[in-house]
N, C-alpha and C positions, 0 to 999 in steps of 0.2 A: 431866637432858635438854639435848640442844643447842638453840640458839636457832634458829628459823627465820627465813630470809631468802628473799622473794620474788625469783625469777632472770627478768630481763625481757632480750630480745635484740633488739628492734626498732631498727633502723637506718634513718636517712634521709641517706645519703650525697649525694643530689642536692641538698639543702636543709640545709646546714650550721647555719644560723640556727636551723630548726626543730629539729634534733638537740639544739642547746644549749637551746632552749626545752623540750623534753620534759623534760629534766632539772631545769630550773627548775621545772615544774608539778609534778614528782615531789616536790621538795623541799618546796613550798607543801603539797601534798596530805597528805605524811607530818607536816609540822608542825601542821596542823590535825586529825590524827587519823582522816583520810579513807582513807588507804591505808597498809599495812603496810610495815615496813622493807624495802627494796628495793635489789638489785643489778642495775645495768645494764652489759652487756657489750655494746659495740655497734661496728660498723666504719664509721669516718667517712670523708668524703670529704676532698678537699684542701683545707686552711683553715688561715689563721694566726688563731689564738684570742689577742686582746688582752686585756689587764687593764684595769680602771679605772685603776690606776698607770699604765698605758702610755698610756691616751688623755688622762690630765692632763700628760703629758710634752709639752716644746715641740717634741721631735722627731716626735711623733707622725704630723702631717700628711704628712712626708717618709717616714715608715715604712709608711703606707697607701699612698703613691704607688708605693713599692718592691714592695709586693704588687701593685698593679696592674700594675706593668711586668713582674712575674714570671707573670702571669696567674693568681695565687691569691686566692681569696676572702678574707674577712675578717669575724670576728664578735667580739662582745663576751663574754668567758667569765664563767662564774660565779664561780670561785675568784679569789684574788689572785694574788701572784706577778708574772711577766712573761711576754712572748710564748713560744708553743709552737706547732709546726707539726703538725697532724694530716693525715694523708695515708693512701691505701689500704694502705700496708705499715704501718699502726699500729693498735693497738686502743685503745679508749677504755673506762674505766671510771667509772661514776657511782655512788656507794652512798651511800644515803640513810637516815639512821638518826634515831629519835625521841631527843630529849633534852629532859629537865624544864627545865635549864639548859644551853643549848649552848654557853656559855663555859666551861664546866667540861669538862675531858677533851680539850680541842682537842690537846695534845700526844700524849695516849695515843692517840687515833683516829690521828693521823698516824702513830705507831709502828706500830700494829697492821696497818694497810694495807700500809705497807713491808715488814714482815715477812713478811706473807701473800704478797706478790709476790716477795720475795727467795727464799723458798721454792718458789715456782714455777719461778722462773728456775734456781736451782741444780738442781731435778729434771730440767731439759733440758740439764745440762752446763755451764752458765754459772757462771763465777767471781762470782756476784751479791754485792755488797757495798752496804750502807746508808750514806749519808752524801754530803757535797758534792765536788763535783769543780772544781777552779780553773778558770773560764772557762766553765763550762757554760752552756747555755740555762736559763732559769727557773731561778735556783740556789735551793737548799733543802737544809735538814738530811735531809731524808727522801728524797733522790733515791736511785735505785738505778743502780749502774755495774757496769762489767764491770772486776774486779779494781782498782778505784779510779782508772781511767784513762780511760773511755769511758761517757758516759752513756746509760743505756737506758730510763730512767722518770723521768718527773716527777709530782709530786702537788701538788695544792692543795686547799682547804678553804674552805667558804663556811659561815656558820652563821647561822641565824635563830631567832627565838623558838620553841621548841619542836622544832627538828630541826638536823642538820648534813649537809652535803654533801661527801663526798669524791670529787674528780674525778682520774683519772689517766690519763695516755697511755703506752703501752708502744709502743718502737720494734721490731717484728719485723724490718723490712728497711727498706732506702731509706735509709740514712744520707747518701749523696751529695745526695739532694734535701733532706734537712734542712739540710746545709751550705749548699748554693746559696740556699737562700730565707732561712734566718735570718741569715747574715752580712751582709748588707746591710741588712736590719732592725734588727737590732741596731745596727750602725753608725749608722743614722738616729736611733735612740732615745738614742744617746750612751752605749751600756751596753758594758762589758766582755764579749768573746765570744770564745772560741778555738774555732775550726771543727775542730781537730784532736781535741778530746774529745768529739765527736759519735760516737754508735756504734749498733748495732742487734744484736739476737740473732743474725741472720744472719751477722754480721761474726765472731762468736765462736764459733760451732757449725756453721757451713755452713748449706747450703740447710735452710730450716725453713719450715712453713706457718702462716698464721694460725690454722688449726685446731688445729694441735699445740700452739700457745702459749696458745690460749684454752682448751683441754682441761687443761692444765698448771694455768692458773689457776682453773678450777673445782674441780680437785682440792685445791688448797691451800685454798680456801674450804671445800669438804667434810669436810676434816679437823678444822675448827673449827664450822661450822655446819651445818644442814639446808638445802639451796637446793630450792626449790619453785618450777619453772618454770611461767610464766604469760603470757599475752598483755598487751600494752599495753591498758588500759582505754581504751574509746572517750571517757570524759570527759577523762581526760588529754589525749589527743591534740588534743581540741577546746580545751582550755585552752592548749595548747602552740601550736595555730594562731594563737591569739590574742596570745600573748606573742612569738612569732616576730621580729616587727618591731624590737623592743627591743633585738634583738641582731645585727642585720643592719647589718654597718658599709659593705661593698662587695663587689660580685660580682667574679669572676674577669675 
């Protein structure tokens, strides 16, 4: 019998900090056994998601100033890694899984999500490959690229006692905006970044909609799990409202 995962699609593009807080509240509730394993596929507004490592960097104030100059909001993300840009041409995933010892299986969870998303992109005709691309944004061993040359997806993980959260951003369109925003921000943070390796699914296969990519992702998950669509619980929304201020760094 396949494992069941609740599917949530609630999005809050007008309040990126709340969007992040919803995923944090979900992680806490899954860890406490109050909510089942859940996959959230949502559509973000434009925001730079900085990590705790970014915030600790000497260049962070300059990076935040660049985000303001570019009229982009900024939030503190759940996962580690480095700065990533979410915008209306991207899809965001938050997968919260219960784990008795969340420190065990970190790599296997990364691998599983990357494989699922690789399969989804390949079904759309993309030469999707797992692995780092030199000069990529938010570098990681489990990035997905087009042919090993243009990054299309970044993934991060946050573990707490009792649960793990895997977050991913899939770039469907708008690679030009990604370059324009991330280049000055990475320069301010003092990080290597090559804007030429920023890609999108639309760059690879022509005009494609968010709906088509989201459907492909759902199909790839459904090949492994049973997805049970449901609404965002009111209690989670209330908890997220209380947590949102922790993640709000700057408005556009």
